[in-house]
N, C-alpha and C positions, 0 to 999 in steps of 0.2 A: 251748515257745508265745511265750517271751519271743524267740525267735531271729524265729520268724513275725511278731512285731510291730516288733521293730526294725528289718527286715527292709521289711517295708510303710513305716512311716513315714519311712526312706531313701529309697523309690521316691515317696514321695509329697512330700517336700523335694527331690529332685530335679525332679521335673517343674514344682515349684513355682519352682524356679531360670532354668528355661528363659525366655525372653522371649517378651511377646506383641506382635507387631506392628498399630498400628491405620493402616491407610492413608485418606489422604482424595486424593478427586481431582475436581474442582472445572471446570466445560467449559460456559462459556455460550454460546461458537458452536454454530450450527446449532440442535439442540435442548438446552435446557438439561439439564442433568445434573449430578446431586450422587453419587458414589459412596464408601461406605465399608467397607474392608473388611479384618476383623481375622485376625491368621494368628496360631498359635503352634504351635511343636514344628519351629522352621526352615524354616514352610511345610507341613508336612504336612497340616496341621489348616487350612484355610482357612474363614471364614466371611462371606458380605456380605451387610451389614447394609441394610435396606429402611427406607426415610424411615417415619415415622409418617402415618396417614393424617388424625391430626388427631380422632377423637372416641375416646373412652374408655370404658369399660364404667361406670363411674360418671354421665359423661353420657346414657348410651341407657337405664339405669336414674331419671336425675331423682331422686334421694335425695341428700339435705342430711345431714348430723349437725349433731345438733341444737343450740341456741344455746349452752345449758349444757355439752357435751361442748366445745365449741371457745371456751370461755371459762376452762374448768378447763384446756385447752392451753395456751391462752395465760396463765395462772396459772405452770402448771409450765413453759413456757419461758422467762419471766421472772425467776421462784427458782432455774434454772439458769445464766441468764445473769450472775443479781447475784452466786452464790457468788463470792468472791476469787479470784481467778485465773484460772478460767474460760475466758474473753475470751484472755488472755493465750496459754493453754495452746493456744487453738483455732488464734489466730495461728500459732504455731509449729507445729503440726500438717500446715497449711496451708501453712505455707512449705517443711515438710519434703517435703510430698508433691510438690509443685510441684515440686521441686529433685529429686523422685526421679524426675521425667518425662524420657525422652530423645527432643525432637523434632530433626528432620529435616526441611528445606523444601527441597525440589527446585527447584522453579519458584513461582514466586505474584507473579502479575500485579492488582492492585486497580484501578480506575478508577472514578473518581466524579466526576458532573454534579449539579447541582442548579439550579431550575427558572431562578433569575436568576444571569449569570457571577458577578453581582457576590461572588453568597455564596459561590461554589462560591472564587472569591479567597477570600473568608476564610477558609473550609474550609482552604484550601491555604497559608494563614497559618499556619496550627495544622499541619496534617499534613505538610508540605513539609521540617521539620526531619526528624520523624520518617521523613519516605520517604528522605531522604541516610545517617540511622543506620540505618537496614534494608537498605538498597544496601550499607553497609560491613560491617556484622555478618555477611550474608550472602551475602558478596560477588558482589553485583549480581544475586541470583538473585530478591530478593523487589522490585519497583516497584509502587508508588504513583504514580498519574499521575492528573492533573485531565484534564477534559472542559468545556468550553466552550461548546460546541454544542448537546450533547442532555442532557435528563436518566437518567442512568443509573447502578447502580453493579452493575458486575460485579467478578466474582471467579474468578479463573481460577486451577489451578495444582495442583500436588501435594505432598503432605509424609507424612511418617511419625512417627508417636510410641511411641517405645518404652517400656514398662513391664515391670517385672519384676515378677511377682506376689507372691514371696516380701517384697521390698524393702514393697511397699505390706500386705503383712498385715502385717510388723513394724512398721509403720507406729501402723497401727490397734490391734495389740493393745497397743503403747505408748499410747495414749492412752487406750484405754479401760480402760486398768490405772493409770492415774495418781490419784493422790490425790486432787489436783486434781478432776477429772472425776467420781469418785466420791461423793469431797463432795457436788459439785454436782447428781448424780444422785440421792442422797439427800435434796438438800434439795427437788428435783422431786417427787418423790413425797410425801415429808411433807407438801407444800402440796397435796398431793392428798388426801391422806388425813387433813384436817384438818375 
């Protein structure tokens, strides 16, 4: 029996080690399209993700939580955030989570044009240095271009994001099991039960 459990755990860990790739493709030419494709097991399992239609089940039902419930949630959230060290631990978790993601940009072109060419020039004064840094960082594969003639925001490109599920699960378990977060959750729970 113990051997079966150990083998099952080994299989689950092996599957969590396999990276998940999320591919983004944006092409504004012709019919604008944005595609998102998630692959796993080195491309053997692939799922195209469709864009949401903008309506949710809650919108259709028209039900809203009672104001007492939302006030209680707000009090609990504030009690959680006021707990010593929670904000710092959350920032560390978010930093670790972003660090665990591995982006790969194949090509990216962003064209920005505002109504007034002077406004475009002012925006470009801020975005121009960023454009130079992005071109340097990604070997010219990322470009920010101003458009002084028409009002437009166009994003065109291909990028991939690699996520290792085991690393993400380990980070989530570490933050949820940390004493700081547990103290914050306890404080939030106590706020609701008073």
